[in-house]
Phi, psi and omega in degrees: 000332184240139171278161178271133184256133170258143180302134174107227187297317181305328181293322183276000184247354184272115179241119174291160185301315186290340170302321189258014189269011178222131194246323188269155180273137185282148175233138185250157189212142178229137184241142180227128177235161185225125175267112187285338180291313185271342180074017185253131180273139182243113183251129174287124189296152180289150180297128183288143180290140183269165181299320181279345176226065184285347177246049187297324178303308179294318182305311183298320180292323178289326178300311185295321180296317175298329182284322169298319170300316183291321181298319183260350179224309191284323174300316183295323176295320173297316176295320172305315183300314181289330180288325186255355184254111171313155188291319183295334176289319175292318169305314177299311186297321181292309179316308173310308185284327175299319177294322183293330176289347177303326181300315180293318184299311182301313181307310179282347174294317179281323175300329178274356179080025182258075186292316175299315180291324174297327168294315176299315184288326175296319177299320179296317187292317186289327178283326180282327182286335187258286176299317188277022180050075188048036180082007177287342169234128187280066182285340183292322185291329175292331186262013174087012177259093182278155190281156178230157183248106174227139179218178189282342173293329173286326173295322169304322180286319176300327178282000177102359184276136179290160185291322180080176186298154176282140182220141170245114179264147177303133175066314184295321174088209192284150171196189178226164168316310181295309176292326173297315169303316189286328172302326180295312174297319174306320181287323179291334183267002183259128182291340179290340175303334181255016177249126177309138176065002179290334179290325180290317182299312187295321174301323177294314181291325177295317177297322172297328179286338187273000186300323184294315180297319189296310176304315185295328180293311184305318179278340187265329200239149171266340181231089180304325179295322181291315181302316187287315178306305180294330180288320179300303190294325183286325167307310180296311179300325172299320184283327179293331177261017179051038178088002177277150184291134175254098179283354182282353182236146181262121185268356179295349176304338178295345179294334180294330186269357175249332187233125182258018177282149193250150178271126184298323179294327183287323180285335182230091185294340180283350182293315181301319187290323179292326175296316176298318175293327179289324175298321180290331181276348175233098180306332184288329181293341186269000181281141176283140183234166178291335183287318189290320185295319178288333177285334181282332184294317175297322179295326171295315179293323177299321182290313176308316187289325177292330179290319182292327180296315187289325180291320179295316181298321176298313175306313184297310177299321173299318173302319183291313183293328185281349182296000000 
């Protein structure tokens, strides 16, 4: 998840895949209406900061900054790299950096107590480093030693550290307090951090690989910021749980990036209260009926269907990013 930074200019050029997984600049809107008959102004309240994204205003500003920087600097550099570099060279470069990350994977395997996986990942690293010519050729995958993704952020999660607030940092892109802290340890433990210009090459390579995900975001979401945030958090939770479903988090926030339809109760907080008041005045209205039960069922089914569609889109995005 984290790129290796070399002190100096390479740090400014290393871009994580999730930083460039969104292409368009977000536009915000606020709506205000007025009822002429009652002369009562009805204003939609501003969205409240969520527990996972309490710094949304700052994060959106940084997101827009990063997208502009990507549009005018990183994308042209990436396009030039892809134009002049043969496909087999791009594959070799990707294999090399993936193999280099194997050091961090093995270290975190053992820190998390995954000794069998650690042994497998050690064999994978040694195989690709030797037979695969310092990792340029992925021989281990052909031998059945498939890669795993482990980093110190996941290790902290296994040790019981919460993910903390979501943050979007200049150039570095999306992270959380826990994952950002873990990334510092990962960089320090990786030999590539101390090799000049390695960070520049890895950053350009990561940006080139992210083009497919970037195009997917453009086509799939109405709010790229929300989609990027929810995709990032869900992907991280997926890694922490080793692919097991995490029912402790609500992934339905993704619906905001696909559907711009508004919930009447959300736009008018007084609506639910007025219904409750009316029900209290009319004892008959509070009695359950078959009609009310049948009306709730389609809404529930629609919610489940929307959740399944959004989950499928996030899974598709993860597949594109992991290519």
